[in-house]
C-alpha positions as CSV (number, residue, x, y, z in Angstrom):
1,P,0.0,0.0,0.0
2,I,2.8,2.4,0.8
3,M,4.5,1.6,-2.5
4,H,1.2,2.1,-4.3
5,T,0.8,5.6,-2.6
6,H,4.3,6.6,-3.6
7,T,3.7,5.4,-7.2
8,T,0.5,7.3,-7.5
9,T,2.0,10.5,-6.1
10,F,4.9,10.3,-8.5
11,A,2.5,9.8,-11.3
12,Y,0.6,13.0,-10.4
13,L,3.8,15.0,-10.1
14,F,5.0,13.6,-13.4
15,F,1.7,14.6,-15.0
16,F,1.6,18.1,-13.6
17,F,5.2,18.7,-14.5
18,F,4.6,17.9,-18.2
19,F,1.4,19.8,-18.2
20,Y,3.3,22.9,-17.0
21,L,6.2,22.3,-19.4
22,F,4.3,21.6,-22.5
23,I,0.6,22.3,-22.4
24,D,0.8,25.7,-20.6
25,I,3.8,26.8,-22.6
26,D,1.8,29.2,-24.7
27,A,0.7,31.2,-21.6
28,R,4.3,31.4,-20.3
29,V,5.6,32.5,-23.6
30,S,2.9,35.2,-23.9
31,S,3.8,36.4,-20.4
32,N,7.4,36.6,-21.2
33,C,6.9,38.4,-24.6
34,V,4.9,41.3,-23.2
35,D,7.0,44.0,-21.5
36,V,5.8,46.2,-18.6
37,Q,4.4,48.7,-21.1
38,G,2.3,46.1,-22.8
39,V,4.4,45.9,-25.9
40,A,5.4,42.6,-27.6
41,D,7.4,41.8,-30.7
42,V,5.5,39.3,-32.7
43,S,8.6,37.4,-33.4
44,C,8.9,36.5,-29.8
45,F,5.9,34.3,-30.3
46,G,7.6,32.7,-33.4
47,Y,8.3,33.2,-37.0
48,N,8.0,31.0,-40.0
49,A,9.0,32.2,-43.5
50,N,6.3,30.1,-45.1
51,D,3.4,31.0,-42.8
52,S,3.4,33.0,-39.6
53,T,-0.3,33.1,-39.0
54,P,-0.3,31.1,-35.7
55,F,2.3,33.4,-34.2
56,I,0.4,36.5,-35.3
57,L,-2.8,35.1,-33.7
58,K,-0.9,34.3,-30.4
59,A,0.4,37.9,-30.3
60,I,-3.1,39.3,-30.9
61,A,-4.5,37.0,-28.2
62,S,-1.9,37.9,-25.7
63,S,-2.2,40.6,-23.1
64,A,-0.1,43.0,-25.2
65,T,-1.8,46.3,-26.1
66,T,0.9,46.9,-28.8
67,I,2.3,44.2,-31.1
68,R,5.3,45.1,-33.3
69,F,6.2,43.6,-36.6
70,T,10.0,43.7,-37.1
71,R,12.3,42.8,-40.0
72,Q,13.0,39.1,-40.4
73,S,15.8,37.7,-42.4
74,S,16.4,34.4,-44.3
75,S,19.7,32.5,-44.2
76,S,20.8,34.7,-47.2
77,S,20.2,37.8,-45.0
78,S,17.5,39.1,-47.3
79,I,14.3,40.5,-45.5
80,T,11.5,38.0,-45.6
81,P,7.8,38.9,-45.3
82,W,5.4,38.1,-42.6
83,I,3.1,35.6,-44.5
84,M,-0.5,35.3,-43.2
85,S,-3.8,33.7,-43.9
86,P,-7.0,35.7,-43.2
87,I,-7.2,36.9,-39.6
88,V,-10.3,38.2,-37.7
89,V,-9.7,40.5,-34.7
90,E,-12.5,41.0,-32.2
91,R,-10.6,42.4,-29.3
92,N,-10.3,46.1,-28.2
93,D,-7.3,48.2,-27.3
94,L,-4.8,47.0,-29.9
95,T,-2.1,48.8,-31.8
96,L,-0.1,47.2,-34.6
97,L,3.3,48.8,-35.2
98,V,5.0,47.9,-38.6
99,D,8.7,48.6,-38.8
100,D,10.2,50.2,-41.9
101,G,10.7,47.7,-44.7
102,V,8.4,45.1,-43.2
103,E,5.9,43.4,-45.7
104,L,2.7,41.7,-44.5
105,L,1.9,39.3,-47.3
106,A,-1.2,37.2,-48.0
107,L,-0.5,33.5,-48.0
108,R,-0.5,32.4,-51.6
109,G,-3.0,29.7,-52.3
110,S,-5.1,30.7,-49.3
111,Y,-8.0,33.2,-49.3
112,H,-10.4,30.9,-51.1
113,G,-13.4,32.3,-49.1
114,V,-15.1,34.9,-51.2
115,S,-15.0,37.3,-48.2
116,D,-11.6,36.5,-46.9
117,I,-9.7,39.6,-45.6
118,M,-6.2,40.0,-44.5
119,L,-7.0,41.8,-41.3
120,K,-10.7,42.1,-40.4
121,F,-11.6,44.0,-37.3
122,V,-15.2,43.3,-36.1
123,G,-16.8,45.5,-33.5
124,C,-13.5,46.5,-32.1
125,H,-12.6,49.8,-30.2
126,N,-9.3,51.6,-29.9
127,I,-7.5,50.1,-32.8
128,A,-4.4,51.4,-34.7
129,I,-2.0,50.3,-37.5
130,I,1.0,52.5,-37.7
131,G,4.0,52.4,-40.0
132,P,7.3,54.3,-39.6
133,A,7.5,58.1,-39.7
134,Y,6.3,59.5,-43.0
135,G,9.1,60.0,-45.5
136,M,11.1,56.8,-44.6
137,T,12.9,55.2,-47.6
138,V,10.8,52.0,-47.4
139,T,7.2,52.0,-46.2
140,P,5.6,48.9,-44.9
141,T,3.2,47.0,-47.2
142,F,0.1,44.9,-47.1
143,R,0.3,42.9,-50.2
144,M,-2.0,40.4,-51.7
145,W,-2.1,38.2,-55.0
146,Q,-4.6,39.9,-57.2
147,Q,-3.5,38.1,-60.3
148,D,-4.3,34.7,-58.6
149,Y,-7.7,35.8,-57.4
150,A,-8.7,37.1,-60.8
151,D,-7.9,33.6,-62.3
152,H,-11.3,31.9,-62.0
153,S,-9.7,28.5,-62.7
154,L,-8.1,28.9,-59.3
155,Y,-10.6,31.1,-57.3
156,K,-14.3,31.7,-57.2
157,P,-15.1,35.3,-58.4
158,S,-15.3,37.8,-55.6
159,E,-14.8,41.5,-55.1
160,H,-14.6,41.2,-51.3
161,R,-11.0,39.9,-50.7
162,H,-9.9,43.1,-49.0
163,A,-6.6,43.9,-47.3
164,I,-8.1,45.6,-44.2
165,G,-11.8,45.6,-43.1
166,L,-13.2,47.8,-40.4
167,L,-16.7,46.5,-39.5
168,G,-18.5,48.3,-36.8
169,T,-15.3,49.6,-35.3
170,S,-14.7,52.8,-33.4
171,N,-11.6,54.9,-32.5
172,V,-9.3,53.7,-35.3
173,Y,-6.2,55.3,-36.5
174,I,-4.2,53.9,-39.5
175,S,-1.2,55.8,-40.9
176,D,2.0,55.5,-42.9
177,I,1.5,52.1,-44.6
178,S,1.0,51.0,-48.3
179,I,-1.4,48.5,-49.7
180,S,-1.2,46.8,-53.0
181,Q,-2.6,44.1,-55.3
182,T,-5.7,43.4,-53.3
183,G,-8.5,41.1,-54.3
184,G,-11.1,43.7,-53.3
185,D,-10.7,46.9,-51.7
186,A,-7.5,48.1,-49.9
187,I,-9.7,49.3,-47.0
188,Y,-13.3,48.6,-46.5
189,I,-15.4,50.5,-43.9
190,S,-18.9,49.4,-43.0
191,E,-21.2,48.1,-40.3
192,A,-20.8,44.5,-39.4
193,S,-24.5,43.8,-40.3
194,S,-27.6,45.7,-41.1
195,G,-28.7,47.8,-38.2
196,G,-25.3,47.3,-36.5
197,P,-23.3,50.2,-35.1
198,S,-21.6,52.4,-37.8
199,P,-17.9,52.7,-37.7
200,S,-17.0,55.9,-35.8
201,N,-14.0,58.2,-35.1
202,I,-11.8,56.8,-37.9
203,T,-8.6,58.5,-39.2
204,L,-6.8,57.2,-42.2
205,Q,-3.6,59.2,-42.8
206,R,-0.6,59.2,-45.1
207,L,-1.5,56.0,-47.0
208,Y,-0.3,54.7,-50.4
209,I,-2.7,52.4,-52.2
210,D,-1.9,50.9,-55.6
211,H,-3.6,48.4,-57.8
212,A,-6.7,47.6,-55.8
213,Y,-9.1,45.3,-57.5
214,R,-12.5,46.9,-56.8
215,N,-11.9,50.2,-55.0
216,G,-9.0,51.8,-53.3
217,M,-11.3,52.5,-50.4
218,T,-14.9,51.9,-49.9
219,I,-16.9,53.9,-47.2
220,A,-20.1,52.1,-46.8
221,S,-20.9,53.6,-43.4
222,A,-19.1,55.9,-41.1
223,Q,-19.5,58.7,-38.5
224,N,-16.7,61.2,-37.8
225,M,-14.2,60.0,-40.3
226,T,-11.1,61.7,-41.8
227,V,-9.1,60.6,-44.8
228,D,-6.0,62.9,-45.0
229,D,-2.9,62.8,-47.3
230,V,-3.7,59.6,-49.2
231,Y,-2.4,58.6,-52.6
232,I,-4.5,56.0,-54.5
233,S,-3.6,54.8,-58.0
234,N,-4.3,52.3,-60.7
235,T,-7.5,50.8,-59.2
236,N,-8.6,48.2,-61.8
237,G,-10.4,44.9,-61.8
238,T,-14.1,44.9,-61.2
239,S,-16.8,47.6,-61.0
240,P,-16.9,50.3,-59.8
241,Q,-13.1,50.5,-59.9
242,S,-12.9,53.8,-58.1
243,A,-10.1,55.3,-56.0
244,I,-12.7,56.1,-53.3
245,D,-16.3,54.9,-53.4
246,I,-18.9,56.1,-50.9
247,E,-21.6,53.5,-51.2
248,P,-23.8,52.6,-48.4
249,A,-24.4,48.9,-47.8
250,F,-27.6,49.0,-45.9
251,Q,-30.7,51.3,-45.5
252,T,-29.5,52.0,-41.9
253,S,-26.0,53.1,-43.1
254,T,-24.6,56.4,-41.8
255,L,-22.6,59.0,-43.7
256,Q,-22.0,61.7,-41.2
257,N,-19.0,64.1,-40.8
258,I,-16.9,62.4,-43.4
259,I,-13.9,64.5,-44.5
260,I,-11.6,63.5,-47.4
261,K,-8.7,66.0,-47.8
262,N,-5.3,66.8,-49.1
263,S,-5.1,63.7,-51.3
264,I,-4.2,62.6,-54.9
265,L,-6.3,60.0,-56.8
266,V,-4.7,58.7,-60.0
267,N,-5.7,56.6,-63.0
268,S,-8.5,54.5,-61.6
269,T,-10.3,52.7,-64.4
270,G,-13.8,53.5,-63.3
271,G,-13.4,56.9,-61.8
272,Q,-11.6,58.7,-59.1
273,M,-14.4,59.8,-56.6
274,T,-17.8,58.0,-56.6
275,F,-21.0,58.6,-54.6
276,S,-23.4,55.7,-55.2
277,L,-26.1,56.2,-52.6
278,E,-28.9,54.1,-53.9
279,N,-28.8,51.6,-50.9
280,I,-29.3,54.3,-48.4
281,G,-32.9,54.4,-47.0
282,N,-35.2,56.5,-45.0
283,K,-34.0,55.0,-41.7
284,S,-30.6,56.7,-42.3
285,S,-29.5,60.0,-40.8
286,S,-28.6,63.1,-42.7
287,I,-25.6,63.1,-45.1
288,D,-22.6,65.3,-44.3
289,I,-19.6,64.8,-46.6
290,L,-16.7,67.2,-47.4
291,L,-14.0,66.7,-50.1
292,C,-11.3,69.3,-49.8
293,N,-8.0,70.0,-51.5
294,L,-7.9,67.0,-53.8
295,T,-6.3,66.3,-57.2
296,L,-7.9,63.8,-59.5
297,I,-5.8,62.7,-62.4
298,G,-6.6,60.6,-65.4
299,G,-8.8,57.6,-65.2
300,G,-11.0,55.7,-67.6
301,N,-14.3,57.3,-66.9
302,Y,-15.4,60.2,-64.8
303,G,-13.5,62.3,-62.4
304,I,-16.4,62.7,-59.8
305,R,-19.7,60.7,-60.0
306,I,-22.6,61.7,-57.9
307,A,-25.5,59.4,-58.3
308,D,-28.5,57.4,-57.1
309,L,-30.3,59.5,-54.5
310,G,-34.0,59.6,-55.1
311,P,-36.8,62.0,-54.0
312,M,-37.7,62.9,-50.5
313,D,-40.7,60.5,-50.2
314,L,-38.4,57.5,-50.8
315,Y,-35.1,58.8,-49.4
316,P,-35.8,61.7,-47.1
317,Q,-32.1,62.7,-46.2
318,A,-31.3,66.2,-45.5
319,G,-27.6,67.2,-45.4
320,Q,-25.0,68.2,-47.8
321,V,-22.1,67.2,-50.0
322,I,-19.4,69.9,-50.3
323,I,-16.6,69.6,-52.9
324,R,-14.1,72.4,-52.3
325,N,-10.7,73.2,-53.9
326,V,-10.7,70.1,-56.1
327,S,-9.0,69.7,-59.6
328,V,-10.2,67.0,-62.0
329,V,-7.5,66.7,-64.7
330,N,-7.4,64.6,-67.9
331,N,-9.9,61.9,-67.2
332,E,-11.2,60.2,-70.3
333,R,-14.9,60.9,-70.1
334,D,-17.1,63.2,-68.0
335,G,-15.5,65.5,-65.5
336,L,-18.5,65.6,-63.3
337,L,-21.2,63.0,-63.8
338,I,-24.5,63.4,-62.0
339,G,-26.9,60.5,-62.3
340,E,-30.3,60.3,-60.9
341,W,-29.8,62.9,-58.0
342,S,-33.2,64.2,-57.1
343,Y,-33.5,67.9,-56.7
344,H,-35.1,67.1,-53.3
345,A,-32.1,65.1,-52.3
346,A,-29.0,66.4,-50.3
347,H,-27.6,69.7,-51.2
348,V,-24.4,69.5,-53.4
349,L,-22.0,72.4,-53.5
350,L,-18.9,72.6,-55.8
351,Q,-16.7,75.4,-54.6
352,N,-13.5,76.5,-56.4
353,V,-13.5,73.3,-58.6
354,T,-11.8,72.9,-61.9
355,L,-12.8,70.4,-64.4
356,S,-10.4,69.7,-67.3
357,P,-11.3,66.4,-69.0
358,S,-9.3,64.8,-71.7
359,S,-9.8,66.2,-75.2
360,S,-9.3,62.7,-76.7
361,S,-11.5,62.4,-79.8
362,L,-12.5,58.9,-78.7
363,Y,-15.1,60.2,-76.3
364,T,-15.8,63.9,-77.1
365,N,-19.0,63.0,-78.8
366,S,-20.4,61.1,-75.8
367,S,-18.9,62.8,-72.7
368,Y,-18.9,66.3,-71.3
369,P,-17.3,68.4,-68.6
370,V,-20.6,68.3,-66.7
371,N,-23.1,65.6,-67.6
372,F,-26.6,64.8,-66.1
373,L,-28.1,61.4,-66.7
374,T,-31.5,61.9,-65.2
375,G,-33.3,58.6,-65.4
376,G,-32.7,54.9,-65.6
377,T,-33.1,52.3,-62.8
378,S,-34.9,54.5,-60.3
379,S,-37.7,57.1,-60.3
380,S,-35.6,60.0,-59.2
381,G,-37.8,62.6,-60.6
382,P,-36.4,66.0,-61.6
383,N,-32.6,66.2,-60.9
384,G,-30.7,69.0,-59.3
385,N,-30.0,70.8,-56.1
386,I,-26.5,71.2,-57.5
387,H,-24.8,74.6,-56.9
388,F,-21.5,75.9,-58.4
389,D,-19.4,78.5,-56.6
390,A,-16.5,79.4,-58.9
391,L,-16.6,76.3,-61.2
392,T,-13.9,76.5,-63.9
393,I,-14.0,74.4,-67.0
394,V,-11.0,74.1,-69.2
395,D,-11.9,72.0,-72.3
396,R,-9.8,71.9,-75.4
397,S,-12.5,70.0,-77.3
398,S,-15.4,71.5,-79.2
399,R,-18.4,70.3,-77.1
400,P,-21.0,71.8,-74.7
401,W,-19.9,72.4,-71.2
402,L,-23.1,71.0,-69.9
403,H,-25.2,68.1,-71.2
404,A,-28.4,66.5,-69.8
405,E,-30.2,63.4,-71.0
406,G,-33.0,61.3,-69.7
407,P,-36.8,61.4,-68.9
408,Y,-36.6,64.0,-66.2
409,P,-35.4,67.6,-66.4
410,V,-32.6,69.3,-64.5
411,M,-33.9,71.8,-61.9
412,D,-32.3,73.9,-59.3
413,L,-28.9,74.1,-60.9
414,T,-27.4,77.4,-60.0
415,G,-24.0,79.3,-59.5
416,D,-21.3,80.9,-61.5
417,V,-19.2,79.1,-64.1
418,K,-16.2,80.1,-66.2
419,V,-15.6,78.1,-69.4
420,F,-12.4,78.2,-71.5
421,T,-13.0,76.6,-74.9
422,P,-11.5,77.1,-78.3
423,Q,-15.0,77.4,-79.8
424,P,-17.4,79.4,-77.6
425,G,-20.3,78.9,-79.9
426,I,-20.2,75.3,-78.9
427,G,-18.3,75.1,-75.7
428,C,-20.4,77.6,-73.8
429,T,-23.7,76.0,-74.5
430,F,-26.0,73.7,-72.7
431,L,-27.1,70.6,-74.7
432,D,-30.5,69.6,-73.3
433,H,-31.7,66.1,-74.3
434,T,-34.1,65.6,-71.5
435,A,-37.8,64.8,-72.1
436,I,-38.9,67.9,-70.2
437,R,-37.1,71.3,-70.6
438,S,-34.6,71.9,-67.9
439,I,-34.3,75.0,-65.8
440,V,-30.7,76.1,-65.3
441,N,-29.8,79.4,-63.5
442,V,-26.1,79.7,-64.0
443,T,-24.1,82.8,-64.6
444,L,-21.7,81.9,-67.4
445,E,-18.5,83.7,-68.4
446,C,-17.0,82.5,-71.7
447,N,-13.4,83.6,-72.1
448,P,-11.5,81.4,-74.7
449,K,-8.7,84.0,-74.9
450,E,-7.3,82.8,-71.6
451,I,-6.6,79.2,-72.9
452,I,-3.0,78.2,-72.6
């Protein structure tokens, strides 16, 4: 009996020793990796040049409030990326620091889910992703494998394989990173579900976005959001292919106090700046959006598209869209395209805006500096509530500065416009192809002598 008792005691001690040594090792590693300030280097949890997803997940699940991605080197001393499968973050109070030259790379052959996102934050509060100080030689990168996702023999078609998703998040700061080759948007901002909380207090600053597949950035819902000093180029793949697309996902979506400023949008196939508001409903709050100090260069279609907001009985949003100190240069088709924007809808003001679309002969007979398409998929009724304060049009083609077409007239279009055109007899005219005569109250100054 005494021998049996000793044997049993030894067995228990042996079991607990190995439990502590092996099973509880993750907890001890986590504790050792997090310093007294709550900062942890992700590489402390581990690193694998082929797939570091498990170690990134451990860092996120740890007690650290700041996790840092540092440079890793292969045996040849070259810098190797942090390769990752899709990750969902549902915790609060987390900052990701990305060192200069570090690349976060999507695991090739993964992301077969049609909504797989590199980093998806769901219902989180107090989140930050921060790269090195602006102006460093090498900026950190989120990079995906767009060419693979576009190959439908390898992947199911999808426009939702984003790099970063902010779903129902609040108090978010993202700065000094670059994002490229996405399978959807570079950054997608929305509620997590219909009726859920809108993302709020979002700041996106000093970002470089290149070759997004759908949009450089989609704002489906946001409150108190600032986009500042962003460069977005070469968006191409699937519609709408815009640099920035403001497009509500649900009837309860919110578009309040959104500011986009001091940014450059270049060569997006669909257009540089898009407002597609058809999904917003009468349960939404008023619209409040400001675009300020933007340069929009090139692109396959329009410079700015404002569309799909119906009459008050269907979409009773008050509010405003202000476009101030914006230049639209050398886009292939319409400088400003306004489609189905009810004259009872939100007030639109263009203040100190210059439209200078391309003079390419390919589109001069079907596109215009300002173009209204007043009907189509919805019963918008008369279009308008558009106001110009110092709108300048520089057009080297011989075409009307303003065109309207559709079943409904343009009404409540006011302001002052200066047109520079080689043929004032054509360039300073309004071509009205609407079924009912439009009412336009614009003071027009035609001064072709100032053309460069």
